[in-house]
C-alpha positions as CSV (number, residue, x, y, z in Angstrom):
1,M,27.2,-36.5,4.3
2,K,28.4,-32.9,3.7
3,R,25.7,-30.5,5.0
4,S,24.9,-27.2,3.3
5,R,25.0,-23.7,5.3
6,L,21.2,-23.9,5.2
7,E,20.8,-27.0,6.9
8,I,23.5,-25.9,9.6
9,K,21.5,-22.6,10.3
10,R,18.5,-24.8,10.9
11,V,19.9,-26.9,13.5
12,N,17.8,-26.6,16.9
13,Y,19.8,-26.7,19.8
14,N,16.6,-26.6,22.1
15,P,15.6,-29.4,24.1
16,L,13.0,-31.6,22.6
17,Y,10.3,-30.7,24.9
18,L,10.6,-27.1,24.2
19,Q,10.6,-27.9,20.5
20,V,7.4,-29.7,20.8
21,K,6.0,-26.9,23.0
22,D,6.7,-24.3,20.6
23,I,5.0,-26.3,17.6
24,L,1.8,-26.9,20.1
25,L,1.7,-23.0,20.8
26,K,2.0,-22.2,16.9
27,K,-1.0,-24.5,16.3
28,I,-2.9,-22.7,18.9
29,V,-2.0,-19.2,17.9
30,D,-3.0,-20.3,14.4
31,G,-6.5,-21.5,15.5
32,L,-6.1,-25.3,14.6
33,Y,-6.9,-25.9,18.3
34,P,-9.6,-23.2,18.9
35,P,-10.3,-21.9,22.2
36,G,-12.2,-24.2,24.6
37,D,-11.5,-27.4,22.4
38,L,-9.6,-30.3,23.8
39,I,-6.3,-31.0,22.2
40,P,-5.2,-34.7,21.5
41,S,-4.1,-37.0,24.2
42,E,-0.6,-37.3,25.2
43,S,-0.3,-40.6,23.4
44,K,-1.6,-39.4,20.1
45,L,0.7,-36.2,20.3
46,S,3.6,-38.3,21.1
47,D,2.9,-40.5,17.9
48,E,2.4,-37.2,16.0
49,F,5.9,-36.0,16.9
50,G,7.8,-39.3,17.1
51,T,8.7,-38.5,20.7
52,S,8.0,-40.1,24.1
53,V,4.9,-39.6,26.3
54,S,7.1,-37.8,28.7
55,T,8.4,-35.2,26.4
56,V,5.0,-34.5,25.2
57,R,3.9,-34.2,29.1
58,Q,6.8,-31.7,29.9
59,A,5.5,-29.6,26.9
60,L,1.9,-29.6,28.0
61,A,3.0,-28.7,31.6
62,L,4.7,-25.6,30.5
63,L,1.7,-24.4,28.3
64,V,-0.4,-25.1,31.3
65,A,1.5,-23.1,33.7
66,D,1.7,-20.1,31.0
67,G,-2.1,-20.2,30.9
68,V,-2.4,-21.3,27.4
69,L,-3.6,-24.9,28.2
70,V,-6.0,-25.9,30.9
71,K,-6.4,-29.3,32.4
72,K,-10.0,-30.4,33.3
73,Q,-10.8,-33.4,35.4
74,G,-12.2,-36.3,34.0
75,K,-12.1,-34.4,30.4
76,G,-8.7,-34.1,29.3
77,T,-6.4,-30.7,28.5
78,M,-8.0,-28.1,26.6
79,V,-6.9,-24.6,25.1
80,S,-7.8,-21.9,27.4
81,E,-10.5,-19.2,26.8
82,K,-8.8,-16.5,28.7
83,E,-8.0,-13.2,26.9
84,I,-4.6,-12.7,25.3
85,R,-4.1,-9.0,25.0
86,I,-1.8,-7.5,22.7
87,S,-0.8,-3.8,22.8
88,F,-0.3,-1.8,19.8
89,L,1.2,1.5,19.6
90,S,-0.2,3.5,16.4
91,W,-0.7,7.0,15.2
92,M,-3.8,6.1,13.2
93,G,-6.1,7.3,15.7
94,E,-4.6,11.3,15.9
95,T,-7.9,12.2,13.8
96,P,-11.3,11.4,14.6
97,R,-12.0,9.6,11.4
98,G,-8.7,7.6,11.7
99,E,-9.6,6.7,15.3
100,A,-12.9,5.3,14.2
101,I,-11.4,3.3,11.4
102,L,-8.8,1.6,13.9
103,G,-11.5,1.3,16.2
104,E,-13.6,-0.8,13.6
105,L,-10.6,-2.8,12.4
106,V,-9.9,-4.0,16.0
107,R,-13.5,-4.8,16.4
108,R,-13.4,-7.0,13.5
109,F,-10.3,-8.5,14.3
110,E,-11.3,-9.4,17.9
111,E,-14.5,-10.9,16.5
112,K,-12.5,-13.3,14.1
113,Y,-9.6,-14.1,16.0
114,P,-10.8,-14.8,19.6
115,P,-9.4,-15.0,22.4
116,M,-7.3,-12.3,21.2
117,K,-8.0,-8.6,22.6
118,I,-6.0,-5.4,21.3
119,D,-5.0,-2.4,23.6
120,I,-4.4,0.4,21.5
121,I,-1.5,3.0,22.5
122,P,-2.5,6.1,20.8
123,G,0.1,8.4,19.4
124,N,0.7,11.0,16.8
125,Y,3.1,10.9,13.9
126,P,5.4,13.7,14.9
127,E,6.0,12.4,18.5
128,I,5.6,8.6,18.2
129,R,9.2,7.9,18.0
130,G,9.9,9.4,21.0
131,T,7.0,7.4,22.6
132,L,8.4,4.3,21.4
133,T,11.8,4.9,22.5
134,R,10.5,5.9,26.1
135,L,8.4,2.9,26.3
136,I,11.6,0.6,25.1
137,S,13.8,2.4,27.9
138,S,11.3,1.8,30.7
139,G,10.9,-2.0,29.5
140,R,7.2,-1.5,28.8
141,A,7.4,-1.6,24.9
142,P,4.1,-2.5,22.8
143,D,3.8,-6.0,21.3
144,V,3.3,-4.6,18.0
145,V,4.2,-1.1,16.7
146,Q,3.3,1.1,13.8
147,V,6.4,2.8,12.2
148,A,7.5,4.3,8.8
149,S,9.5,1.5,7.2
150,H,12.8,3.6,6.9
151,W,13.0,3.8,10.6
152,T,13.4,0.1,11.0
153,S,17.2,-0.4,10.7
154,A,17.8,2.3,13.6
155,F,15.6,0.2,16.0
156,A,16.4,-3.2,14.7
157,S,20.0,-2.9,14.9
158,A,19.6,-1.8,18.5
159,G,17.8,-4.9,19.6
160,A,14.4,-3.4,19.8
161,F,12.5,-5.2,17.2
162,H,12.2,-9.0,16.7
163,P,12.7,-10.6,13.1
164,L,9.2,-11.4,11.5
165,D,10.6,-13.8,8.7
166,E,10.7,-16.5,11.5
167,L,7.3,-15.4,12.8
168,L,4.9,-14.5,10.1
169,D,3.5,-17.1,7.5
170,P,5.6,-17.7,4.5
171,G,2.7,-16.9,2.1
172,N,2.4,-13.4,3.9
173,I,6.0,-12.7,3.0
174,S,5.9,-14.1,-0.7
175,S,2.8,-12.1,-1.4
176,R,4.7,-8.9,-1.0
177,L,6.7,-6.6,-3.5
178,P,10.5,-6.9,-2.8
179,V,11.5,-3.6,-3.8
180,Q,8.5,-1.6,-2.8
181,D,7.9,-3.3,0.6
182,L,10.2,-5.9,2.1
183,F,13.4,-3.9,1.2
184,G,12.2,-1.3,3.4
185,G,12.0,-3.3,6.5
186,T,15.0,-5.2,6.3
187,C,18.3,-4.9,8.2
188,Q,21.2,-7.0,8.0
189,D,19.4,-9.5,5.6
190,R,16.5,-10.1,8.2
191,I,13.1,-8.7,7.9
192,Y,12.1,-6.6,10.9
193,S,9.1,-4.7,9.6
194,V,6.4,-5.2,6.9
195,A,4.0,-2.7,5.1
196,W,0.5,-2.4,6.5
197,G,-0.2,-0.5,3.7
198,L,1.8,0.8,0.6
199,G,2.3,4.5,0.4
200,P,4.3,5.8,-2.8
201,L,4.5,9.5,-2.6
202,A,2.7,11.2,-5.6
203,L,1.6,14.8,-6.5
204,I,-1.6,15.8,-5.3
205,A,-3.2,18.8,-7.0
206,N,-6.3,21.1,-5.9
207,R,-8.9,21.5,-8.5
208,S,-10.2,24.9,-7.1
209,V,-6.5,26.6,-7.4
210,L,-6.0,25.1,-10.6
211,R,-9.3,26.7,-12.1
212,R,-8.5,29.9,-10.4
213,A,-5.0,29.8,-12.7
214,G,-7.2,28.9,-15.8
215,I,-5.7,25.4,-15.9
216,E,-7.9,22.8,-17.1
217,N,-8.0,19.0,-17.8
218,L,-4.5,18.4,-16.1
219,A,-2.9,15.1,-17.5
220,A,-1.7,12.5,-14.9
221,T,1.8,12.8,-16.1
222,M,3.8,15.9,-16.5
223,T,7.2,16.8,-17.2
224,L,9.2,19.2,-14.8
225,G,8.8,21.9,-17.3
226,D,5.0,21.2,-17.5
227,F,4.8,21.4,-13.6
228,R,6.8,24.6,-13.2
229,D,4.7,26.3,-15.7
230,C,1.7,25.4,-13.9
231,C,3.2,26.7,-10.6
232,R,4.0,29.9,-12.4
233,K,0.6,30.4,-13.4
234,I,-0.6,29.9,-9.9
235,S,1.9,32.1,-8.6
236,A,0.7,35.0,-10.7
237,I,-2.8,35.1,-9.3
238,P,-3.0,38.5,-7.6
239,G,-4.1,39.4,-4.3
240,D,-2.8,39.2,-0.6
241,K,-4.7,36.0,-0.1
242,A,-3.7,34.1,-3.5
243,P,-2.7,30.7,-3.2
244,A,0.7,29.2,-2.8
245,A,1.7,27.3,-5.8
246,F,3.3,24.5,-4.0
247,G,3.5,23.2,-0.5
248,L,6.8,22.2,0.7
249,W,7.4,20.2,3.8
250,R,9.8,22.0,6.3
251,G,10.2,22.7,10.0
252,E,8.7,19.6,11.2
253,G,11.6,17.5,11.2
254,V,14.5,16.3,9.2
255,E,12.6,13.3,7.9
256,T,9.9,15.4,6.3
257,D,12.6,18.0,5.0
258,Y,14.3,15.1,3.3
259,L,11.5,13.0,1.9
260,S,9.4,16.2,0.7
261,I,12.1,17.1,-2.2
262,Y,13.6,13.6,-2.7
263,P,11.2,12.6,-5.9
264,F,12.5,15.8,-7.6
265,V,16.3,14.8,-6.9
266,Q,15.4,11.2,-8.2
267,A,13.9,13.1,-11.5
268,F,17.5,13.7,-12.2
269,D,18.7,10.1,-11.7
270,G,20.0,11.8,-8.3
271,E,20.6,9.6,-5.2
272,F,21.6,9.5,-1.6
273,V,22.9,6.0,-1.8
274,D,23.6,4.0,-4.9
275,A,22.8,0.4,-5.7
276,R,25.7,-0.7,-4.0
277,G,24.9,1.1,-0.9
278,D,27.7,3.6,-1.3
279,L,27.2,7.3,-0.8
280,C,26.8,9.2,-3.9
281,F,25.7,12.7,-2.3
282,D,28.1,15.0,-4.4
283,S,27.2,13.8,-7.7
284,A,26.3,15.6,-11.0
285,E,22.9,14.4,-10.9
286,N,22.4,15.7,-7.3
287,R,24.0,19.1,-8.4
288,A,21.7,19.3,-11.3
289,A,18.5,18.5,-9.2
290,F,19.6,21.0,-6.4
291,A,19.9,23.5,-9.2
292,W,16.4,23.2,-10.7
293,L,14.9,22.9,-7.1
294,H,16.9,26.4,-6.2
295,D,15.4,28.1,-9.4
296,F,11.8,26.8,-9.0
297,V,11.6,27.9,-5.3
298,A,13.1,31.1,-6.3
299,G,10.4,31.6,-8.9
300,T,7.2,29.8,-7.1
301,R,4.9,31.1,-4.6
302,V,6.0,28.5,-1.9
303,F,4.4,27.6,1.3
304,A,6.8,26.0,3.4
305,S,5.7,24.5,6.6
306,D,5.0,21.0,8.6
307,V,2.8,18.7,6.8
308,V,-0.4,19.3,9.1
309,A,-0.3,23.1,8.2
310,I,0.2,22.2,4.5
311,R,-2.7,19.8,4.4
312,R,-4.9,22.5,6.2
313,R,-4.2,25.1,3.4
314,F,-4.5,22.6,1.0
315,A,-8.1,21.5,1.9
316,E,-9.1,25.2,2.1
317,G,-7.9,25.8,-1.4
318,R,-4.7,28.0,-0.5
319,V,-2.1,25.5,-1.8
320,G,-2.1,24.2,-5.6
321,F,0.2,21.3,-5.3
322,F,2.1,19.1,-2.7
323,L,3.5,15.6,-2.4
324,D,1.9,13.1,-0.2
325,G,0.8,9.4,0.0
326,P,-2.5,7.6,-0.5
327,W,-3.7,8.3,2.9
328,I,-4.3,11.8,1.8
329,K,-8.0,10.4,0.5
330,Y,-9.3,10.0,4.0
331,L,-7.7,13.3,5.4
332,M,-9.0,15.4,2.9
333,E,-12.4,13.9,3.0
334,E,-12.4,14.3,6.8
335,A,-11.4,18.0,6.1
336,T,-14.0,18.7,3.6
337,G,-16.7,16.3,4.1
338,R,-16.8,15.7,0.4
339,P,-15.6,12.9,-1.9
340,F,-11.8,13.5,-2.5
341,E,-12.3,13.3,-6.4
342,E,-14.8,16.4,-6.3
343,D,-11.7,18.9,-5.0
344,F,-8.5,16.9,-5.6
345,Q,-6.7,15.1,-8.3
346,V,-3.7,12.3,-7.8
347,L,-0.9,13.1,-10.5
348,M,2.4,11.3,-11.1
349,T,5.5,12.9,-9.8
350,P,7.0,15.2,-12.4
351,A,9.7,13.7,-14.7
352,R,12.3,15.0,-17.0
353,E,11.3,15.0,-20.8
354,G,11.5,11.3,-21.9
355,G,12.2,10.0,-18.1
356,E,10.2,8.2,-15.7
357,A,8.1,9.4,-12.9
358,R,10.2,8.2,-10.0
359,S,9.3,8.5,-6.3
360,L,9.8,6.7,-3.1
361,M,7.7,4.5,-0.8
362,Y,6.4,6.1,2.4
363,N,5.0,2.8,3.9
364,H,3.0,2.4,7.0
365,A,4.6,-0.6,8.4
366,L,4.3,-3.0,11.6
367,A,7.1,-4.3,13.6
368,I,7.0,-6.6,16.9
369,S,8.9,-5.6,20.1
370,S,11.7,-7.6,21.2
371,Q,10.4,-7.2,24.7
372,S,6.9,-9.0,23.6
373,V,6.2,-12.0,25.5
374,N,3.3,-12.8,23.1
375,K,5.2,-12.8,20.1
376,L,3.5,-15.5,18.3
377,Y,0.3,-13.8,19.0
378,A,1.7,-10.4,18.0
379,A,2.5,-12.1,14.6
380,R,-0.8,-13.4,14.4
381,F,-2.3,-9.8,14.7
382,V,0.3,-8.7,12.2
383,G,-0.5,-11.3,9.7
384,A,-4.2,-10.6,9.9
385,L,-3.9,-7.0,9.5
386,T,-1.6,-7.4,6.3
387,G,-2.8,-10.8,4.9
388,D,-6.6,-11.3,5.7
389,P,-8.4,-9.9,3.0
390,E,-11.5,-9.0,5.1
391,L,-9.3,-6.9,7.1
392,S,-6.5,-5.6,5.3
393,G,-8.5,-4.8,2.2
394,W,-11.1,-3.2,4.3
395,Y,-8.7,-1.1,6.1
396,C,-6.9,0.0,2.9
397,S,-9.6,0.8,1.1
398,Q,-10.8,3.1,4.0
399,V,-7.5,5.0,4.5
400,G,-6.6,5.1,0.9
401,L,-3.4,3.0,1.3
402,L,-2.7,0.4,-1.2
403,P,-2.9,-3.3,0.2
404,P,0.6,-5.1,0.7
405,S,-0.6,-8.2,-1.0
406,R,-0.3,-8.3,-4.7
407,Q,-3.4,-10.4,-4.8
408,M,-5.4,-7.9,-2.9
409,A,-4.2,-4.8,-4.9
410,A,-5.3,-6.4,-8.1
411,T,-9.1,-6.6,-7.0
412,S,-11.8,-4.3,-8.3
413,D,-11.7,-2.1,-4.9
414,F,-8.4,-0.6,-5.9
415,S,-8.8,-0.2,-9.7
416,D,-10.7,3.3,-9.8
417,G,-9.0,6.6,-10.7
418,F,-7.7,7.6,-7.2
419,F,-6.1,4.0,-6.7
420,S,-5.0,3.5,-10.5
421,V,-2.6,6.5,-10.5
422,F,-1.1,5.4,-7.1
423,R,-0.7,1.9,-8.6
424,E,1.3,3.4,-11.7
425,Q,3.3,5.6,-9.4
426,L,4.1,2.3,-7.4
427,R,5.6,0.6,-10.4
428,H,8.3,3.4,-10.4
429,S,8.9,3.8,-6.5
430,R,11.0,2.0,-4.3
431,C,12.0,1.9,-0.6
432,L,14.8,4.0,0.8
433,D,18.0,2.2,1.3
434,A,17.8,3.1,5.1
435,Q,19.6,-0.3,6.1
436,N,22.6,1.6,7.6
437,P,21.8,2.4,11.3
438,M,23.2,5.9,10.6
439,F,20.9,6.5,7.7
440,E,18.7,8.8,10.0
441,K,21.7,10.9,11.1
442,A,22.8,11.3,7.8
443,M,19.4,12.7,6.7
444,R,20.0,15.4,9.0
445,L,23.1,16.5,6.9
446,F,20.9,16.2,3.8
447,A,18.0,18.4,5.1
448,D,20.6,20.9,6.1
449,A,21.8,21.2,2.6
450,V,18.2,21.5,1.5
451,K,17.6,24.5,4.0
452,K,20.8,26.1,3.1
453,I,20.8,25.8,-0.7
454,L,17.1,26.5,-1.4
455,F,16.7,29.2,1.3
456,E,19.8,30.6,2.2
457,G,21.5,31.0,-1.1
458,A,24.7,28.2,-0.2
459,D,26.8,27.2,-3.2
460,I,25.4,24.1,-4.7
461,R,28.9,22.3,-5.2
462,K,30.5,23.5,-2.3
463,E,27.5,22.5,0.1
464,L,27.1,18.9,-1.4
465,S,30.9,18.2,-1.2
466,E,31.2,19.4,2.5
467,K,28.1,17.1,3.3
468,Q,29.8,14.3,1.6
469,Y,32.8,14.7,3.6
470,Y,30.9,14.2,6.9
471,L,28.4,11.7,5.5
472,R,31.3,9.4,4.6
473,M,32.5,9.4,8.4
474,L,29.2,8.4,9.5
475,Y,28.9,5.6,7.0
476,L,32.0,4.0,7.6
């Protein structure tokens, strides 16, 4: 009989006893055989698997040697109650409130999923990539790591991440949004990271700055013209301590320099990589976008700095608008000690007249290290953090992220004014096409073009044409 390609791919060349071992381990990790419980006898397991008792015995011996199972004289074989420790590198604890939220999340997980224990490796966002790279190089990579989804291809193509589509429950994968989630963690048609929380970039407004500029009752959607008019009114506020109209991410790194202006490029239908994966940097749409951005920066009081400094000034009422993700909720509440809605408003990204408020996803994602010796347990941790409503729903509601599960996102917890705007922005957002391992190096050229065109007066067409030339060499 002729076999399909799919059937051929699924041929398992592992010895039968290793296959039995893997199935039993998966049952233990999934909690079908809880810690301290006796597992079925060798004869029952051989009947269940349709194998010989000796095959089952070999599989059990390996699990006993690994410490997963324990033989008790006169009782049988039971699941070990010893702790399974999983290391987790995350930047969530870089602020006091974030640290408290992460700590409570881990406590809830450990209470619900014994015997697992989570060892948090703290990090901060600007340095976490370097930390991860050093840990990988020294052979001490964490079991689970928090990443921005567009980092995935660079690490996956180097063999640092393990495919998740063979570890996570299929229901976890199928509950996600393909364009806004899975695409961002895909490399060479395999899924290597999945969103911990969905983060479409939107426009955040400071109510006190708007009032100083005489701007009242701002609609959730604006055209580019409306937005520029608002920024000009803010820029006209007199005084040495007058607020900046717009906070532009700059100087922290090429990634943020790139991402902070990209929704404005999208508003002109501009792109970096088209739907076929081909470079389209030097396009009429991108030229129009950069011309608008150049005029906007030239005619607006802009505060260009790293995102931490922008957030600080924004919380102090010294910046009118800037682009950020839904985590801005807990960050501003931590900074001001007040409910977010009292001082700030979420708006859709500005669009051209008659166009859509398009944006990009800046997802907080989770990946499993190839070096992990507890990949199934690591997958259980990732699956729980992203698919268990008691954990994922609680976490996302605390930090402001949208849940990765469509079912959870549809609940009343995520339907208020703050979340409703981000949910609408989500409909018009997508992950970056970062599947080419050279994507991040290419971002450096994009960021250099941003700097030269917006702040150094470079000729737009010449600059984009030059960058297109170098980008093509990178993407070969």
